N, C-alpha and C positions, 0 to 999 in steps of 0.2 A: 716401515717408518711412520711414526705418529704424524697425523695431519698438522699438529701445532708447529712442527719443525719447518713447515712451508708457509706458515701464516705469521703476519705481523699484527698482533692485537694491540689496539690502543684503548686505554681506559681513561675516562675523565676523572681526575683525582680532585676531590673536594678540598684537599689540603693545599694544593697548589693552584687550583682553578684552571688547570690545563689538562689536555689529553696527553697521556704519557704512554710510551711503549711498555707493554706488560712484560716484565722479567721476573719470573718466580724466584723465590729465595732458594728453593731446592729444585733442580732440573726435573721437569716432568711431573711436579707435584704442586698443588694449590691448596693453601689453607685459607678458608673463608669463614668469617663469623658474621651472623646477621641477628640483630636484636629481634627477639620474638615477642609474642603478645603478653600483656598482663591479663590473666584469665579471671576477670571479674564480671564479664558480660559477653554477649555474642560477638563474634569477630566482626569488625567493621568492614564494609566493602572497600574502603580506602586502604585498610590494612591488607586485604586480599590482593589489591593491585601491587602494593609494595612487595609482598612475598612472592607474587607471580613474577615480578621483574627479576628477583634473585633466583627463582626456580629456572627461568630461561637462561640466566647467566650460568648457573650450575650445570644445566643440561648442555650448554654450548661447550663449556670446558671439557665435559665428559666426551662430547661428540668429536672434538678435535684431538682427543687422546690423552688428556691429562688425568692423573689420579688425583681426586679431590676429597679433602676432608672438609665437609660443610657442617658447621656447628650453628644451630639456631636454638636459642634458649626458650624456656618457659618461665615467666616471672610469676611465681606462685607465692612469694612473700607478700606481694602487694607493695605499692609505694604510696606516698602521701598524696592526697587529693591536690590537684593542680601542680603536682611535681615540685612542691616547695618543701621546706623542712619542718613546717608546722601544720597541724591539722590532723585529719583522720585517714587511716590507711584505707585504700580503695576496696581491697578484698574484705577487710574487717567490717567496713561500712555496709557492704552488700550482705555479709553474713548476718549482721545485726538486723538489717531491714527484713531479711527473709527468714530470720530465726533459724539459721543453720550453722553448722560448724564451718569455719573458713575453708577447710579442706574439702567439704562437700561442694562449696562454690567453685573451688579450684578444679575439682574432678568434673563437674557438670560442664564448665566452659572450656576445659581442655579437650573433652570429648567432642564438643561442638566445633571447636577449632579444627581438630583432625578430620571430622566428618566433612566439613566444608571444603577443606583443602584437597581431600581425596576426591570429592565431587568435581573439583576444578582440574583434576588430573595432575596434581603436584607429585613430584618425587619426594619421598621423605628425606630429611637431612641425614648426614652420616651419624651425628650425635645430637640428641635433644636433651640437654641437661636442664635441671630445675634449680632455681635459686635456693629453695629449702634444702636441697641435697648438697649444698656447698657453703654452708654456714661456717664450718671450720676453716676452709680456705679463705673466706672473707675476713674472718677474725685475724688470721695470720698476716694478711696484707695490711690490715690496720696497725698491727703491732710493728711491722716493718716501717711503715710511713711515720709512726710516732718516733721510733728509734732514730730515724733520719732527720728529726726535728721539723717535719713538715705537716704535722698534725698535733692537736692538743685535746686533752680531756677537760670537759666542763660539766659538772653536776651529773656525771654518769653517761654523758654523750661525748662523742669524739667528732671533731670537725677538722676538715682539711684547711690548712693555712694558705689561702690563695696568694696573699701579698708576699709571704715568705717564699713560696714556691716561685713567684714571678721575679724574684731577685736574680735567679739563675736560669729560669726557663721562661717561655712565653705562654701564659694562660690567655687563650682567646685566638690562637693562631688558626684554628679550624674555621671558626665563625667570623673571622676578620674583625675582632674586637680588641680593645686594649684596656688594661685594668684601670687606668686613670679615669677614662670616660665612664666605665662601669661604676666605679666608686662615686664619681661626681653625680651620677644620675640616680643614685640609690638613696631613698629616704632614710633619715636618722631614726633608729628604732628607740632612742631615748633609754638605752640600757635594758630594754625588755628582753633581749635575746642573749643567749650564752655565747654567741659568736664574737670573736675579736673584730671581724670585719663583715659587712653585709654580704659580700660575695663568697665567704667561706661556706662550704657545703658539708652536710653530714656524712660521715663514714659509718657511724654507729649512733643510734638513737636510744636513749633510755625509755623504756616503755612505761607509760602512765598506767595507773591501776586498772583502768577500763580497757586497756589495749590487749586484745586476745592473743595475737601472734607474738611470741617472745622466746628468746633463747638466752642462756647464761653466757656471760663474757667477762673478761677481766675488769670491765668498767661498770657493768650493770646488767640486769636482765633487760634485754632490749631486742632490737632488730637492726639489720644492716640498712645503710642508705641505699637508695635506688641505684645509683651509678656503680656502686661497688660490685654488684653481682656479675656484671658483664666483664669487668676486669678479671675477676676470679675465674670465671668459666672459660673465657677466651684464652687466657694464658695457660690454664691447666691443660687444655686439649690441643692448643696450637703453638704453645711456646710464648716466650716473652716478646718475640718479634715474628709477625706473620704477614701474609700477603694482603688480604682484603678484609675490611670491616665495612658492613653495609647496614642500612636502615632507612627509615623514612626521613624526609627533609626536616620534619619537625623535631627530630632527635639531635640535629647538629649542635644546637645549644639549648639547654646546658648539658644534656646527657653525654654526648660524645666528647664534648670539650672536657668534661670532668673525667671521663675515662682516660683521655690522653694524659691529663695531669696526674691521675693516680698511678698509671703505668710508669710514667717517667719518674715519679717520686719513688716508687717501689723498686724499679729495676735499673734506673739510670739510663734507659734507652727509649727511643720512640717505638711504640708498639706495632705500628701498622704502616705498610708501604703505600697502599691505595685505599682512600676513604671514598665510599660510594653512597650516594643518597638518591632515593626515588622520590618523585614529586607527588603532589596530592591529587585526589579525585574529587571533582565537584559534581553537584547534581542540579541540572537545569540552570547552570550559570552561577550557582550559589554554593557556599560552603555547606557540606553535610553536617547536620546537627539534629540530635534527637530532641532537644528542647524546642526547636522551632518547627519540628515535623518534617523538615527537608532532609529526609533520611530514607534509605532503603537497605534492607538486610540482604546478604548474598543469597540466602535460601529463597527469598521472594522472587528472584530472577527465574528460578527453576519452576516455580508454581504460578507466576504471574499475578500473585495475590498482593498487589501494591497499586495504590492510586496513580502511581507514576508510570505504570506499564499497561500496554494494551493487550498483552498476551504473555505466555511463558516462553522462555528461551533456554536452549541447551547450554550446558557448561562450556562446550566447545565454541559456541557462538560468543559467549561472554569472554572467553580467552581471546578470540579473534578481535573483538571490539577493543579490549584493553591493549593488545599488542600492536594495534594500528598506530598507537602513539609511542614516542620515545619515552623511556622510563624517567628521563629528567624533565619531561614536559608536563604541565598541568593537563589533565584529561577531564572533559566534561561529559558526564553520563546523562543521557536523555532517552526517551522512548524512540524518537526519530533516529537518533544516532545508532542505537543497537538494532533497530529494524534495518537500517542501511547496512550495518555490519553483517547481519544475517544473510542478506543477498550476496555479499561478497564471499562470505564463508561457504555458502552452499554452492556457489559457482566454482570455488576452488576444490571442494570435496567431490563435486560431480566430475570435474576434469580428471581427478585422480582415478575415478572409476573407469572413465573412458580410456585412460592411459593403460590400464590392465589389458585392454583388447587390441592395442596398437601392435601391428606387425612390423618388423624391420624391413628396410629397403636396401637397395644396392648402393645408394649414395646418401650423404648427409647434406641437407640444404640449410642447416642451422649450425652455427658455431657453438657447440656445447661447452667447450672449455672456456670460451670468453664469457658465456652466460654464467657458468658455474663460478668462475673467478669473481664476477660481480656480486653474486650471492654471498660468497664468503667475505668479500670486502665490506659488504653492508654490516655483517656481524662483527667484523674486526674493527669497525669504526664505532667503538663504544657501544656495541650490542644494539645496533640500529635496526630494530625489528620492523618499523614501517617501511624502510627502504628494502629490507629483505622481502617483505610481503609484496611490494611492488615488483620486485624481480621475479618472484614466484608467479605472479600474474602474467609476466612476459612468457613464462613457461606454459601457462594456461593457453595463451594465444597460439603457441606452437602446437600444443596438443590438439587444439581444434583444427588447425591447418592439416595436421597429420590425419586426423579423423575424416576430413573431407577429401583426402587423397591429393592435396596440393602441396604437401611437403613430406619429406622422408628422413629417416635416420638409419644408419647402418646398425647392425646388431650390437656392436661394441658401444657406439654412441648412445643408442637407446637404453642400454643397460646402465650406463653412467648417468644419463638424464633421469631415469626412473629412480635410481638409488639416491641421487641428489635431492630430487623433489620429495621423496619419502623421508629422507633423513631430516630435512628441514621442517617439513609439515608435521610429521609424527614424533620425531625424537627431540628436536630442538624447541619448536613452538608448541608441541604437544596438543595439536588439534585432534578431535575425535577421541572417543573412549569406548570401553567395552559396552556400556549401557547403550550408547548411541548406535554402535554397530548392531547390537541385538535388536534394537527398534527398527533399524534399516532392513534387517533380514525379514522381520515381520511385515513391514510395509511392502517389501518386494513380493513376498508371498501373497499378500492380499491383492495387490494390483494385478499380479499375474493371474490370479483367480478370476478377477473381473475381466481381464483381457480374454480369457478362455470363454467366459459367458458371452462376451461381445462377439467372438468368433463364431460361436454356435448360433447366435442371433442372426449374424450375417449369412451364415450357411443356410439358415431357414428363411432367409429373405425378410426377417423381422427388422427392417432398417430403423424403425422408430425406437425400438429398444437399444439397438446398436448405437444410434446417435445419442440416446439418453445417457448411456454409460460413458461415452466419450466426453459429452458436454459436462456431466457432473464431476468427472475426474478433472477436467480442465478447470472447473470452478474452484477445485481444491488445490490448484497449482501443479497438477500432474498432466503432462502433455504426452499423448500417444502419437507414435510415428509408425505408419504402415509402410513396410518395405518388402522387397522380394524374399527376404529371409524370415518374414513374419512381422509381428508388432512388438515394438519396444516402447519404453517410456522414459521420461526424464522429469526431474523436479524443476 
């Protein structure tokens, strides 16, 4: 029997601002769409945090037995600078500056995006569609919305009629806005725009002569509006009505608001049951910004080549740092914070090494089922990873007690405990990776070599060399422990 049948998962729904019991549209199946990157620059560390949140959500659904279709798009059409309907396309601008073809820009930064996420131990999505691969679908949706009287053509561009749509629907329900206030707070453009109303948004834009990326359509040679691509790709692969749509908090308005309007206009039904939004990542208490220099790239964490870092950190430590905060909370990145996270991460991983050597006893002095239920309850409470991590450290305490011989578990309970710890640490939270394991093997071999040299020095009564090896290892954070079965070490 799948685990999910014994779990009550509650998800915070941005549409209702409440935690709701998760009930999939199709029993045992989850359809989830997450807005992916616009590939015109290196992936931002804040974006990594958002995608990591949904990676954990994806992993947890799989862990409890759901079959998941996870769709995360690549925006390779580019959208207008500052996400408005006038100005220069972000990818086209980058291509012009670097004197490259737009698709060279797309390829370069798509590869970077995949490399960084692989380094962070992400699972790939089930489907990763591109906006340029779905131009036909986007044009068909525009035709449908025009036919229903909720969009209009003006000088080769097509705009969504927000005021007309709002007569029968609620534009602004996701972000808690109403159309009257939005119209009242918008400056009059004195007829400079082709839009009927300032809040109308582009479904299709006529390309100016200098615009590089363009496709033929019934209205003009042009390109789709930014919001349209996600409507086309989510409905194509998940249907007109699916379970979860996610993204960063900054996408709630206008992007996701416009998606809802497009879907309802085209299909006549609400597209998504649960809207989920991950919060932002700050740096030293301030918003990350390339222009102010308050910025750090994900790759710089692995190399330590940043003025904000005192050293390099593994991707597993970076994951541990990010997952210490709930996905809906603002998280502040700093050198002190990730140094503290490294200590916690290493303590957790060291305990897992100790657990491998624990032998079962005749009785259990620890209620494994109660502890396990609390761990699942943490994730069932809107994927609360910090509470889960706290519960895992309760497990660490018990591992240390068992290692000292002051607590025991029966073989059956020890097996359940080990599987639960491993399942959450490696499968759900995805700490540790192949590269780290390989480095650990090399470290273990090197330290054991030095232990052998120290043992030879002690046998030859060269205690000065013996103490020197011990003290220099200690200075590196490697503690030696001499026992009746020989010398062991810990980090």
